[in-house]
N, C-alpha and C positions, 0 to 999 in steps of 0.2 A: 505489413512487415512480418517476415517469417519468424517463428518462435525462437529459433536459435539467435537471431539478430536482436530480437527484443531482449532476450536474456543477457546477451553481451552488454547491451546498454544499461540494463538494470545492475549488472555487476559494477560497471563504471559509476553509476549513480550511488551505489552503496559505498564504494571507496571514496567518492567525492564527499559524501556526508560524513564519513569517518574523519577525513582530513579537516573538514570544517569544524568538527567537534573539538579537535585538538587546537586548531587555530583560534577558536573562540576563547581558549584559556587566557589569551592575552588580555581579555577584558578584565580579568581579576587583578591584573597588574597595573591598570590605568585608573587612577583615582577619579578622573573626570567622567568615566563611564559607570552608570548605575546598573547593577545587576540585581534583579528581583529574586525573591524566594522561588517564585514559579519558574523563572528561567533556569535557575540553578538546579531545581528538582527535575525539570524536563531534560536537561543535559545529563544529569546523573542517571536517569532512567534510560536514556538513549545509549549511553556508554555501556551500561549493563546489558541491555538488549542486544547490541551489535556484537558483543563478545561472548554471549552465552552459547552453550553447547547446541549444535545443530544449525547455528547461523553461519553465514558464508565465511566471514573472517576466521572464526574458530576452526571450521572444517579445513579451509585452505591452508592456513598456517600450520596447524597440527598434523596435517597429512602431507606436508611438503617433504620431498626426499632429502633436502639439505638441512642438516642438523642446526646450522647457524640461523637459518630462517625460522625454524621452530622456536628459537629463543625469543623471537619477536612477540609471541603471544604473551609470555610472562612479563615482558617489558611493558606492553600496552596495559595489561591488567594492573600491574604495580603502579603505573603512571596514574590511571584513573582512580585507583584506590587512594593514592596520596592526595588527589584533588577532591574526590567526592565522598570518600568513606572514612578516612583516618584523620581528617583535618590537619594534615601535615603541611600543606601549602596554602590553603585558603581558609580564612575564618568563616565559620558557619553563621556568624552573627552579622558581619559586614560584607561578606562575599568578596573580600579583597585579600591579596596575597600577604602572608606574614612576612614582615620586613626582613627578619633574620634568615628566612628560607627563600628569599626572592631569587637569588642567583641559582640555587639548586633547581627551583621551579622553572626558571627561564631555560636553563641548560636541558632539563628533561623534556620541556615542551618543544624546543627546537629540534632535538635529536629524535624524539618520538614522531614529530610531524614529518621529518625527513624520511624516516622509514615508511610511513604511510604514503608519502608522495612517490617514493621509489616503487612501491608496490603498484600504485595507481598507474604510473608511467609504464611499468612493465606490461600490464594488461592492455593499456592504450596502444603501445607499440605493437603488441601481438595482434590486436584486432585490426590495426591499420593495414596489416598484410593482406587482408581480404577486403576488396573494394566494397563500399556501401554498407559495411557492417555498422559503423558508428553513425548515429544520427547527428546531423550538423549542429543541432541545438546542444546536445550533450558535449560535443567536441568544443564548441565555443566556450561553454561554461568551464570546462576543464582547463582550457588554456588561460582564460582570464583569472581563474582561481589561483593558479600558480603565481601569476604576477601580483595579485592582491595579497597573497600570503607574504611574498618576499618584501613588499614595501611595508606591510604591517609589522613584520618581525624587525625590519631595519629601524622603523620609527621607535619601537619599544626599546631596542638595544641602544640606539643613539641617545635617547633621553637618559637611560640608566647609566651609560658610560659618562655622560656629561655630569650627571648628579654625583656619581661616585668619585669622579675626579675632583669635584669640589670638596668632598669629604676627606679625600686623601690629602689635598693641599691644606685643608684646615688643620688636620692632625700634624702635618709636617711643620706648619707655622707654630702650633702649640708646643712642639718639642724643640723649637729653635733649629730646625733642619737636621735634627739628630734622629737616629733610629730609635723607634719605640714600638711597643706592642700595637698601638693604634695605627702607626704609620705602616708597619708591615702587614697588618690585617687589611687595611684599605688598599694597599698596593697589590696584594694577592687577589682581592676582589676584582680590581681593575684588570689584572692579567687574565683572570678567568672570563670576564666579560668580553675582552678583546678576542679571546680564543673562540667564544661562542659567536661573536660577530663575524670572524673570519670563516668559520664553518658555514654560516648562513650565506655569506657573500660568495664564497667559492662554488656553492651549489646552485647559483642562479645560471641557468643555461638558456634563458630566453633571449629574444632579439630586440627588446625595447631599449633604445638608445638612452632615453631619460632615466630608466631604472639603472642601467649600467653606470651612468654619470653620477647618480645619487649614491650608489654604493662606493664608487671611487672617491667622491668628494667627502663622504662621511669618514672614510679612512684618512683623508688629508686633514680633516678636523681633528682626528685623534692624534695625528702626528704633531699638530700644534699643541695639544695638551701635554705631550711628553717631551716637547722641545726638539724632536728630531727634524721637524719641518724647517726650523730656523738653521740648524746645523747644515742641512742639505743646501739650503739657499745660500748660506755664507760660503760654503765650499764651491758651489757652482759659479757664484758671482764674484768670488774673491773680495768679499765685503763683510765687515762686522756690523751686525744690526744693533741698534740701541734698544733699551728696554721698551721705549715708547713705540718703536717700529715693530717690535715683536708683538706687543699687545694689539696694535692696529692690524697686523697680519692675521693674528689668531682670531680676532673678532670677525674679520672679513670671511675667513674660510669656515668658521663655525656657523655664522649667520647664513652663509650660502648653503651649507649642507642642511641646516635646519629647515630652511625655506624649501629646498628640494624634497625633503621628507614629507612635509605637510602637503605640498602640491601633488606629490605622487599619490598620497592617500585620497586627495580630493578627486583625482583623475580615475584611479583604478578601482576604488570601492564602488562607485556608481556603475562602472562598466561591468563589474562582476555581478552586481545586483540585477542589472538589465538582462544579462545573459542567463542568469539563474531562472528567470521567469519561464524560460523554455523547458526547464526540467520537469516541473509539475504538468506543463502542457503536454510533453511527451508521454508522461505516465498516464495522463487522462486518455490520450489517444490510443495507447498501447497497454491496456491492463494485462497483468500477468495471468497466465492460464492456471487458475487455481485447481483445476482438475488433474494437473500433472505436477505434483510436488517435486519430482526429480528434475524438473526443468526450470525451477525458480532460481533467481539470482542468489538465493541464500545457500543453496546446496548443490548447484551445478559444478561440474569439474572444470576448472579453468585450464585453458590451453597455454597460459603464460606461466605455468608453475616453475619453470626453470629459468625464467627471464629476469627475476628481480635482481637489481644491483644495489639494493640498500646496503650501505656500509657504515651507518652511524653507530 
């Protein structure tokens, strides 16, 4: 494979790994996943390495002609500092997200990832213009990584929205359905989570029917939480639902969405892992030419520099 094509694939690999690093932050939000000190330290070192001066992301973003794109660098630096340096989001003892900062952490993770994905897709689309530039193994992993991220983010957001809805209703019951600080606080948290959810949902541009159904059915479950599902049903069918019927309908749509979230993870994580095996395989077959540092993926000049559509 010609050097220029090898370098193009290495740029995609670099951007893929950067997106994986952000995606892996979800593990700090899930109590059932144990994160070790070694894993945390490795991710911290990786984040620092990938953004340091002279590395590909640093050079590409800071040399970009668009001033808005240049702002991405400080956003990424601040994000990883909040996770790995300042203990703003993750406890350095438990390696789990601080409860009172979880929504901020979720929001920053989802928006930071989306910027990284948009940059990745910009390079991918640029390289696709030249036939045979992208190795099929790298392309397969790229495509499956987008699906895996979307179902992972959906699962985390779905559970957090369900949990916070319970907190909101508990506060509402404690105040006898009257406005209180706790009620307003939990309601604002729910609104923010729904906003993050919509941001994630709207940016799925893949063609997987089951992922699209999962995203739509999750939203239907949220409509059951706020009662709008029942109002729409009553208006459409000219029928008043009893409390028992509402509870039954809510349970059905929430259980369906939860099942789809779990099934999607069971399907798309193994697919991503399987395709990822082709990445180190490609790297072993096509080692970078260390004698020409100007042609490495870390400091080559990208042809996609005007193509990014990141809008987070």
